[in-house]
C-alpha positions, 0 to 999 in steps of 0.5 A: 432872437428871443433877447431882440424881441424882448427888447423891442417889446419893452421899448415899445411898451415904454414909448406908449406908456410914456404918451399916456402919462405925458397927456394924462394924470392916471389914478394908481388903482382902477375903480372898476372891472369891465367887459367879458370875465372882467378883464379890463380895469377902468382907471379915472384920469384928467387930461392934462391942459387947459380943460382938465377934461375927466376920462375913463381909460380902459386897459386890458391887462396881459396878465389877465389876458393870458390867465384867462386864455390858459384856463381850460374852463375858459 
């Protein structure tokens, strides 16, 4: 059962990631951290297309979230 769950999670992650990379050119490194406990990474990106609109993409990184959850000083 665990194997099935992990496979499904990987497939969902790949599908979501591909939509983001298909529609936006995202910088490799975040330019800032945001939010409570700095759990959000903020990336500069440009939307692909005629206008090339500049945007900021906020990503909550699971590793940071898990580390904060398990921190007893929380």
